[in-house]
OpenMM code with the backbone's topology and positions (N, CA, C; nanometers):
from openmm import Vec3, app, unit

residues = "MET VAL LEU GLU PHE TYR THR SER THR GLY GLN ASP GLU LEU VAL PHE ASN VAL THR ASN ASP VAL SER GLY GLN LEU GLN VAL LEU HIS ASP GLY LEU SER THR GLN SER SER ASP ASP SER ALA CYS ASP ALA MET LYS THR SER PHE PRO".split()
positions = [
    Vec3(0.0719, -0.1285, 0.0115),
    Vec3(0.0094, 0.0099, -0.0063),
    Vec3(0.0856, 0.1233, 0.0022),
    Vec3(0.1895, 0.1265, 0.0843),
    Vec3(0.2562, 0.2563, 0.1190),
    Vec3(0.3553, 0.2745, -0.0183),
    Vec3(0.4047, 0.1439, -0.0754),
    Vec3(0.4884, 0.1591, -0.1914),
    Vec3(0.4383, 0.2124, -0.3062),
    Vec3(0.2943, 0.2074, -0.3202),
    Vec3(0.2273, 0.2603, -0.4283),
    Vec3(0.2600, 0.4363, -0.4492),
    Vec3(0.2715, 0.4889, -0.3253),
    Vec3(0.3008, 0.6331, -0.3267),
    Vec3(0.4336, 0.6818, -0.3598),
    Vec3(0.5275, 0.5901, -0.3376),
    Vec3(0.6628, 0.6279, -0.3416),
    Vec3(0.7540, 0.5640, -0.4478),
    Vec3(0.7062, 0.4860, -0.5240),
    Vec3(0.7717, 0.3992, -0.6336),
    Vec3(0.8214, 0.4999, -0.7172),
    Vec3(0.7548, 0.6059, -0.7588),
    Vec3(0.7883, 0.7318, -0.8575),
    Vec3(0.8782, 0.8164, -0.8020),
    Vec3(0.9161, 0.8075, -0.6633),
    Vec3(1.0113, 0.9000, -0.6286),
    Vec3(1.1599, 0.8542, -0.6192),
    Vec3(1.1710, 0.7494, -0.6575),
    Vec3(1.3068, 0.6794, -0.6360),
    Vec3(1.3602, 0.6292, -0.4875),
    Vec3(1.2544, 0.6427, -0.4076),
    Vec3(1.2886, 0.5970, -0.2765),
    Vec3(1.2288, 0.4675, -0.2456),
    Vec3(1.1723, 0.3950, -0.3632),
    Vec3(1.1020, 0.2582, -0.3212),
    Vec3(1.1719, 0.1735, -0.2444),
    Vec3(1.3196, 0.1744, -0.2582),
    Vec3(1.3819, 0.0802, -0.1864),
    Vec3(1.3763, 0.1242, -0.0304),
    Vec3(1.3989, 0.2414, -0.0133),
    Vec3(1.3920, 0.2900, 0.1277),
    Vec3(1.2655, 0.2532, 0.2014),
    Vec3(1.1558, 0.2959, 0.1170),
    Vec3(1.0336, 0.2789, 0.1855),
    Vec3(0.9888, 0.1264, 0.1867),
    Vec3(1.0327, 0.0609, 0.1213),
    Vec3(1.0201, -0.1004, 0.1186),
    Vec3(1.0706, -0.1405, 0.2212),
    Vec3(1.1910, -0.1028, 0.2807),
    Vec3(1.2782, -0.1612, 0.3934),
    Vec3(1.1983, -0.1019, 0.5133),
    Vec3(1.1672, 0.0283, 0.5143),
    Vec3(1.0808, 0.0974, 0.6326),
    Vec3(0.9531, 0.0179, 0.6537),
    Vec3(0.8785, -0.0160, 0.5445),
    Vec3(0.7472, -0.0878, 0.5592),
    Vec3(0.7814, -0.2404, 0.6295),
    Vec3(0.8829, -0.3104, 0.5858),
    Vec3(0.9045, -0.4154, 0.6504),
    Vec3(0.9343, -0.4339, 0.8096),
    Vec3(1.0049, -0.2952, 0.8487),
    Vec3(1.0135, -0.2652, 0.9860),
    Vec3(0.9097, -0.2380, 1.0556),
    Vec3(0.8156, -0.1592, 1.0048),
    Vec3(0.7015, -0.1107, 1.0807),
    Vec3(0.5753, -0.1321, 1.0162),
    Vec3(0.5424, -0.2568, 0.9519),
    Vec3(0.4430, -0.2674, 0.8527),
    Vec3(0.3170, -0.2977, 0.9687),
    Vec3(0.3441, -0.3449, 1.0858),
    Vec3(0.2276, -0.3744, 1.1887),
    Vec3(0.1853, -0.2345, 1.2414),
    Vec3(0.2897, -0.1448, 1.2738),
    Vec3(0.2503, 0.0003, 1.3091),
    Vec3(0.1772, 0.0697, 1.2063),
    Vec3(0.2093, 0.0607, 1.0651),
    Vec3(0.1471, 0.1175, 0.9811),
    Vec3(-0.0006, 0.0827, 0.9544),
    Vec3(-0.0085, -0.0356, 0.9788),
    Vec3(-0.1611, -0.1083, 0.9700),
    Vec3(-0.2513, -0.0462, 1.0668),
    Vec3(-0.1936, -0.0636, 1.1910),
    Vec3(-0.2678, 0.0136, 1.3034),
    Vec3(-0.2988, 0.1462, 1.2717),
    Vec3(-0.1967, 0.2203, 1.2143),
    Vec3(-0.2344, 0.3742, 1.1943),
    Vec3(-0.3282, 0.3682, 1.0863),
    Vec3(-0.3227, 0.2906, 0.9909),
    Vec3(-0.4213, 0.2972, 0.8831),
    Vec3(-0.5687, 0.2677, 0.9095),
    Vec3(-0.5775, 0.1520, 1.0150),
    Vec3(-0.7049, 0.1110, 1.0684),
    Vec3(-0.7418, 0.2271, 1.1648),
    Vec3(-0.6940, 0.2978, 1.2319),
    Vec3(-0.7362, 0.4168, 1.3201),
    Vec3(-0.7790, 0.5152, 1.2339),
    Vec3(-0.6889, 0.5608, 1.1364),
    Vec3(-0.7398, 0.6813, 1.0291),
    Vec3(-0.8635, 0.6371, 0.9609),
    Vec3(-0.8710, 0.5116, 0.9256),
    Vec3(-0.9834, 0.4674, 0.8469),
    Vec3(-1.1284, 0.4830, 0.9245),
    Vec3(-1.1218, 0.4485, 1.0370),
    Vec3(-1.2172, 0.4771, 1.1194),
    Vec3(-1.2670, 0.6145, 1.1434),
    Vec3(-1.1983, 0.7250, 1.1225),
    Vec3(-1.2198, 0.8683, 1.1316),
    Vec3(-1.2428, 0.9127, 0.9960),
    Vec3(-1.2094, 0.8463, 0.8853),
    Vec3(-1.2388, 0.9268, 0.7561),
    Vec3(-1.2388, 0.8276, 0.6286),
    Vec3(-1.2536, 0.8761, 0.5233),
    Vec3(-1.2574, 0.7944, 0.4084),
    Vec3(-1.1347, 0.7272, 0.3674),
    Vec3(-1.1222, 0.6347, 0.2700),
    Vec3(-0.9837, 0.5595, 0.2575),
    Vec3(-0.8938, 0.6733, 0.1867),
    Vec3(-0.9506, 0.7533, 0.1011),
    Vec3(-0.8650, 0.8418, 0.0420),
    Vec3(-0.7958, 0.9228, 0.1322),
    Vec3(-0.8810, 0.9784, 0.2429),
    Vec3(-0.8317, 1.0706, 0.3314),
    Vec3(-0.7322, 0.9992, 0.4309),
    Vec3(-0.7298, 0.8839, 0.4554),
    Vec3(-0.6439, 0.7991, 0.5352),
    Vec3(-0.5287, 0.7833, 0.4599),
    Vec3(-0.5259, 0.7425, 0.3216),
    Vec3(-0.3998, 0.7323, 0.2618),
    Vec3(-0.3303, 0.8470, 0.2378),
    Vec3(-0.3885, 1.0037, 0.2229),
    Vec3(-0.3211, 1.1013, 0.2282),
    Vec3(-0.2575, 1.1206, 0.3508),
    Vec3(-0.3141, 1.0863, 0.4686),
    Vec3(-0.2576, 1.1059, 0.5991),
    Vec3(-0.1272, 1.0185, 0.6159),
    Vec3(-0.1543, 0.8859, 0.5512),
    Vec3(-0.0216, 0.8287, 0.5527),
    Vec3(0.1010, 0.8670, 0.4668),
    Vec3(0.0588, 0.9181, 0.3535),
    Vec3(0.1751, 1.0006, 0.2660),
    Vec3(0.2365, 1.0878, 0.3657),
    Vec3(0.1719, 1.1795, 0.4325),
    Vec3(0.2324, 1.2886, 0.4988),
    Vec3(0.3005, 1.2450, 0.6197),
    Vec3(0.2968, 1.1330, 0.6708),
    Vec3(0.3897, 1.0756, 0.7699),
    Vec3(0.5243, 1.0448, 0.7404),
    Vec3(0.5429, 1.0508, 0.6151),
    Vec3(0.6688, 1.0160, 0.5631),
    Vec3(0.7381, 1.1483, 0.4950),
    Vec3(0.8495, 1.1867, 0.5447),
    Vec3(0.9199, 1.2968, 0.4902),
    Vec3(0.9482, 1.2945, 0.3400),
] * unit.nanometer
topology = app.Topology()
chain = topology.addChain("A")
for resn in residues:
    res = topology.addResidue(resn, chain)
    for name in ("N", "CA", "C"):
        topology.addAtom(name, app.Element.getBySymbol(name[0]), res)
């Protein structure tokens, strides 16, 4: 899911490694955001969590 947003930036390897390390935390974050907003808004919030 996260990789979709970053493959075009050239940081796909970095994001892939980070996702492997904190995939559980990201899933919890996504679940929490999804309960408060639409899927699109949750995805936008996830994008902004990475510099």
